[in-house]
N, C-alpha and C positions, 0 to 999 in steps of 0.2 A: 245283311252283312253285320258282322260282329267284330269289334276291335279286341285283339288279344295281344299278350306280351310275348308269345312264342311264334310258332309257325302260322302262316295265314290259314284261316278257316277253310276247310273243304267240306262240301255238301254232296252226299251221294245222290246220283240221278236214278230214280226208280226205273225198274225194268231190266237191270243188269244183274247177273248172278255171279259167275266165276270171275269175270273181269268187270269190276265196277268202275264207272266213270265218276270223277269228282270235279267240283269246281272250286277254285281258290281265287283270291283277289290280292292285288298288290298295287301300291301307289306307283304310278309312273311319273315322269316329269311333266306336271301340268294336267294329268288325267288319272283315271283309274283303269287298270288293266285286269280283265278277268281271264284266267287261263284254265284249260281243261287238262286234267291228269287222269291216268288210267292205272288202277291198282289190281293186282291179282288177289284172290281170296286169301292166299297165304301171307299177303303183305308185301310181296315183291313187286317190282314194276313190270309192266307188260309192254309189248311193242306197240307202236302206233305213233302218229304225229299229232300232238295236241295243238289246238287252235288257241290263239290269243286274241281277245276281243277288247276294243276300246269302248268302255261303257259310258264314260262321261268325260267330256272335255272341260277343263277348268276355264270358264268364261271370264273370270275375274281379270286375268292379265290382258284380255282383249278389250276391256272397257276403259275408255279414256279417263273417266272420272275416277275409277279405282286405281288407275296408274298414278293419279295424283296422290292417292293414299300411300302407295308404295314409295313414291319419290319424297314426299314431305316427311313421312315417318322415318325415312332413312337418315335424315339429319339428326333426329332425336336419338336414333340408334348409335350413330357415330359419337355423339356427345356422351352417351352412357358408357361406351367402351373406354372413354378417356378419363373417367373418374378414377382418381388415384386409389390404388388398392391399400396403401399404407395409412389412409385416413381412418380414424376411429369410427365404428359403426354408427354411434349416436350423431356424429357430425355429417354422415352421409344420408341419414334417413330423410331430412328435408329435401335433399336433392332427388332422392328416389321418388318421393311423393310428387314433387314437381314434375319429374319426367313422366310419371304415370298419368298425371292430369294433362300433360301436353299430348301424349298419345291419344287420350280420350277426346281432346279438342279436335285433333285431326280426324278422328273417326266421325265425330258429330258434324263437322263441316262437310265431309264427304257425303254423309247421310242426307244432310239438308239439300245438297246440290242434286243428289240422285232423286230426292223427292220432288224437287222443282221440275226436273226433266221428265219424270214419270207423269206429272200432271199436264205438262205442256205438249208432250208429243202426241201426234195424231196416229201413230202406229201402235195398234193394240198389242202386238207381240212385244214390241220394245217397252211399252208401258208395264206389261207383266214382268218382263225381265228386270227392269229397274225397280219395280215394286218388290220383287224377290230379293234383290240385292239390299234394299233398304231394310227388309226384315232380318236378313243375315247380320248386317252391321248393327242393327238395334240389339240383337242378342249378343253380339260380340262386345259391344260397349257395356251392356248390362252385366255380363260376366266379369269383364275387366274391372268395372267399378266395384263389384263385390269383392274381387281379389284385393283391390286397393284398400277397401275398408277392413277386411279380415286379416290380411297379411302384411301389406306394405306399410300402411298407416298404423295397423295393429291396435285398433280401438279396444280399450280395456272394458271390464264390466261397468255398467252404468252409462258410459259413453257409447258402447256398442249399439244399443238400441237406437240412440239418437242418430248415429251414422247410418244405420240401416233404414231409418225413417227418411233421411235425406236421399238415400239411394232409391227408395220406392217413389218418393215425390218426384224425383228427376225423371223417372221412367213411367210415371202414371200422371201426366200433366193434363189429361183431358178434362179433369174436374174444373180447372180454371177457365177453360173455354166454355164449358157448360154453365159455370157460375156467371160469366159475363153475359151470356145469353139470357139467363134468368133475371139478373139484376137490371138488364136493359129493357125488359118488358114493362108494359103498363102496370101490371099488378104482379110483382115477383112472387108474393106469397101464394098466389093462385096458379102459378105456372106449373105445368105437369111435371117438370124436372126439379121443382123446388126441394122436395125432401131428399131426392137423390143427391143433390149438392150438399145439403146439410150433413147427411150421414156419411157421404164420401169424405168431407173434411174431418169428421170425427174419426173415421177409419184410418186416416193418415196422421192423426194426432195434431191436426191444425185447429186447435180449440178457439183461437181468436177469430179466425175466419168463420168458423161454425157459429160463434156467438153473434157476429155481425149480421149473418144471414137470418138467424133465428129472430132477431129484433123485428124483422118484417112481418113474421107470423104473429108475434106477440101483440103488435099494434092492431091486428085485425080481430083479436080475441081478448077484449078487456076483462071478461069474466075469468079467463084462464091465466091472467097476468101473474098471479102468485106462483102458479105451477111453472110458467116459463122462467120466472125469476129464480126459482129454486134450482132448475136445471142449469141456468146461466151461472149460478154461484158454484155449482159442482164442477162445471167446465173450467171456470176461472181458477178454482182452488187446486186443480189437479197438479200434483208435484212433478216437476221436470228436473232431472239431475243436471246440474251445471258443474262441469269439471273445473271451471275457473274459480269457483267459490271455495270457501274454507270448509263447507259442509262435507263430512265423510260419507262414504257409501252406506255405512250402517245407519247413520242419522237420516239419510234420505229414505232408506228402506222403512224405518220406523214411521216417518212422516207419511209415506205412501200408503202404508197399511192402515193408518188412522183414516186417511181420506177414503180408502177402499171400503172400510167399515161404514163410513158415513153414507156412501152411495148405496151400499147393500141395505142399510137401514131404511133408506127411502123406498127401495123396492119392496121390502117387507111390509112397510106401511101403505103400500099401493098408492104412493103419492102421485104417480103418473098413470094410473089405471084408466082414466077417462080419455087419454090421448095415446093411441097405439104407437105413433112415431116417437113421442117423447119417452115412452116406456122402453121401446127398442133401443134408443140411444143410451138410456140408463143401464140396460142389460149389457150393451156393448162395453160400457165403462167398467163393468165388473168381469169382463172377459167371457161372457156366456158364449160358448162355442157353437151351440145350436143356432143362436141368433146371428152370429157372424156368418155361418154357412148359408143362412137365408138370404144374405146379401152377396152371394158369390158373383153375381153379375157386376156389382160395383167394385168388388175386389179384383175380379177377372183372372188372377193368377194365384197359384198356391204360395208363391213366395211373398206376395202382398198379404195373403192370409197369415202366413207365418209371422211377419213383422208386426202386424196388428195384434195378433194373439200374444206376442211377447210384450208389446207395449202395455197391454191391459192386464196381463197375468204374471209376466216374469220380466219386469223392467230392468232388473239387475243381473240378467243372464250373463254368464261368462262365455268367452269364445269357445272353450272346451266343451260346453254343454250344448252348443248350437246344433251340432249334428243330430242329437236326439230329437230336438224340437222340429228340425227341418224334416226328418224322416216321417214323424208322426203327422205333421201338417200336410205334407205331400200326400200321404195316404188318406187322410180325412178329406182333403179338398178334391182329390182326383178319383175317389172311390166310385162315384156315380157319374163321372165325366167321360163321355165316349170319345170325344175329340181332344187331342193333345197337341200343343205347339212343340217345335223342336227342343226348346229348352227344358220341357217337362221330363225328357228322357235322360237328361244329363245329371249324373250323380252330384250330390252336394259336397261331400268331403270324403276323400280328397277329390277335387274337381278333376274329372278325367279329361284332360285337354286333348289327348290324342283321339279319343272317341268324339269329343266335341268338334274337332277339325273335320271328321268324317260327316257328322250331322250337319255342320254349317258350311262344309266345302271351303275351308279357309285356313291355309297353312300360315298365312301372314300373322294371324292372331296368335296361334300357339307358339310360333317361333319367337316373336317379339315379347310376348308376355312371360314365357318361361325364361327368356334371356334376362328380363328385368328381375324376376323372382330369384334367379340364380345369382345375380349381382347383389341382391339383398341377403344372400346366404339363407334363403328360406326353403329351398327344395328339400334339404335334409332335416332341418330343425323342425319343420312342420309335417314331416313324413309325406310330402307331396310328391309321390313317385310318378312323375310325368314321363319318365323315360329320359334318354339322353337328350340334353338340349342341343348338342351338336347335331344329332340326328334330325331333330325338328327343324333346326335352322337350315340344314342341308336339303330337307324336303321343300322348304319354302324357296330356297335359292334355285333348286332344280327347275321349279316351275318358271322362275324368272328367266332362266337361260333359254326358254323356248320362245321368248319374244325379243325381237330385234332391238327394241328401245329400252329393255329392262335388264339385259344381261350384265351391264356394268355395275348395277346395284348388287347383283348376286356376287360378282367377283369382289367388290369392295366389302360387302358384308362378311363374306367368309374370311377374307384376309384380316379384317379387324378382329374377328372373333378368335382366330388362331391360325397360325401358319400350317399346323399339322392338318387341320380340316381342309384348309384351302388347297394344300398340296395334294391331299388325297383325292379331292374332287378333280383337280386339274390333271392329275395323272390319268384318271379315267378319260378325260377329254383328250389327252395326248394319244391314247390308244384309239379313240374315235377318229381323230384327225388323221393319224397315219394310215389307217385302213381306208378312209375316205379318199385320201390322196392317191394311194396305190390303185384304187378302183377307177378314179375319175381323172387323175392327173392334175387336179387343182384342189385348193383348200376351200371348204364350203363357208367358213366364217373367219375371214381374215381379221376383222375387228377384235375378236376375242384373243387371237394370238398376239396381235399388236399391243394389247394392253395387259400382258402377263405381269408386268411390273416386277416387284420383289420376289414374286413366286417363282420366277425363272431360276433363282438361285437355290431353290429347295432341293433340286436333284439334277443330275446330269441329263436326265431324259427331258425334263422341262426346259433345261438350258438348250438342249438340242432343238426342241420345237421352236423356241424363240429365234435361235441362230439360223435355223433352216428357213424360217420366214424372212429373216434379214437377207439371206442369200437371194431369195426370189425378188426382194425389193431392189437389191443392188443390180441384179440382172435386168430387171425392168427399167432401171435408170441408165442402162448401158455402161455401168461401171464394171466392165468385165474383169479387169485385173483384181479389183477388190473382191468380186464375187468368187473368182477362182481361188484366191487365198483362203477365203472363208470355207468354201466347199471342201478343200483339201484338209483344212484343220479339223473339220468335223470327223473325218476318218482317222487321221493320224493321231489326234488327241484322244481317240477312243470314246468320243462323246456320242456319236451316232450308233444306234444298235446295229450289230453285225448283219442282221437280217435286212437292214435297209441300205446296205452298202451298194447293192446293184442299182437301186433307184438313184443314189447319189452319183454313181459312175455314169449312169444314163443321162443324168442332168449335166454332166461334164461334156457330153458329146457335142452340143452346139458350140461350146467354147473351144473345143479341140478343132472344130471345122471352120472356125473364123479365118478370114484371109490373113488377119494380123495374128502373130503368135501371142497367145495369152499365157499359157503355162510355160514356165522356164524349163530347161533341161532337167534340173534337179526336181522340180515339181512333177514333171512328167514321169521321172523314175519312181517317185513316191506313189503316183497313181498306178503305175505298172505293178509295183510291189503289192498294193492293196488289191488289185485285180487278181494277181496270182494267189494271194492268200485266200481270197474268196472262192476261187475256182479250182483249187487243188482237189483232185479226185473226181471232177465232173466228167461225164462221158461225152464223146463226140459222135454226131450222127453219121451213119454210113448209108451208101446208096440203097442197100436192100432193106432199110428200115424207114417207114414214113416218119415225117416230122411231127412230133408231139409237142406238148408244152415245154418239156425239158429241152427239146431240140431247138425250139424257138429261142429259149434262154441262151442256149449254146451259140446260136447264130448271132445273138446280140453281143455275146462275149467276143466273138471273132471280129465283129465290126469295131468294138472298142479297142481291140488289140491293133487293128489296122490304123485307126485314128490316132492312137497313142504313138505308134511307130512313126507315122507321118509327122505328127507334131514334134516328136523328139528330133527328127532330122532337121526340121525347120528351125527349131530352137537352137540346135548346135550351130547351124549356119549363121543364125542371127547373132549368137553370142560370140562366134569366132573362135571357139576353143573346143577341143575334143579331149575328154577325160579318158585315159587309158586304164 
């Protein structure tokens, strides 16, 4: 499947000539639907009944742990919507960065809980499912963190590489666990993972840690102490840009080039020729790409390779130049790699979040991240054409509506994001609800109607839906007089759709047949007027014609007329007056 910005992709099925079958896909609420279409060779549509198949159910909303992610992140989302629009952008940036970090904290907490459950469960299938969810959240947090560095915090040249290093270190923390294992052994310098730890620290720019571990090896080789001391000095002297100092970027660049020449001079003199590991470290310091690729297993990902390459070759890279280095690094690293992780297929710039959502099966991610980027005014300024954020938020909310404990989040989210979006979606629900009621005689989801809130005021049709539910509630509480007034007002105020009047009049039948008079004479006259307005021009069944659906409707009309006439007579008697 391929994400596109126009119509869904269709794929011809081999074996058909004049009439070719095609497959397309579209997101449904909480799942992916694949549909079959039939095209004539000329391009016109042909007859036939296409099938719609549910390919994948969104399991996220059915996971109790992931439901915590949805609920806890909702509070962050609410706070973001309430940031004042009139505040200067420079004053809002710290708030946006803080909100981004809060989102990532929730992701990581959820990820850790999933990891614990995956380890503790005895069910192999569940362990696999939880493990897959951990992998998805890991990729989500990785991409979110990158967007925070590049766009929300907007690190400038010089600081950018430092932020990217922090990003890599956060997501490549296995070196610390391996280092603890090595240092806890009886002879760390002779441990099989010793050099992997040293070189991993260097690849991550963690020179102090690398020097501390190198001391263990130097103590075992007194004859090579001068060589170890020389490398230690090079690691110690490596310039690191500090944005808090008075040093300019140009001054840092000059200092870094002098250090780079010193390292290169050591290589030319073959100062480390007698020790392959030390020589490899020295080659890494000058950004030797062939040597970096020899340590692909320690780098593990192309984006780690990218950041390491920038650190030792282009430490003052500008954000606008990052795309070039990312593409070349991806090509170099993945050229001979047969197996790729989901993140490998995601483009770097602009990050295609809609395709990411398909790869990671996660609309929560794209909906909330693009909402944050939109508040930061970054979608247009950085040409990050992710599509309409309202669409992405709507897709996320659609999935939530399919779960009984999450639909309130969907309603609240869409209302906060914009009354137009909220009303548009609820208008669709309004047509779902009315059709369902006509077919079954009951509403399938009363909670949703009961919590329409301010959206009820967006249109007469949504007002009708809420008021009609109120009629049912009054009737259920046996407040028949109030229910009768409300039912009549829905028709006389023209709030109810004309096509639904017969249903309303049918709902009036139990009230008309009560022993106690519910509708007054005036109210009964109004009901009669509504009935006549609705039925003008309808045919009446005759003995020589069998009863069809239309005739059943006509019979219902006659029953209503009888009930109304009976009620009118009773109301006149009760009221004690006759209007001439």
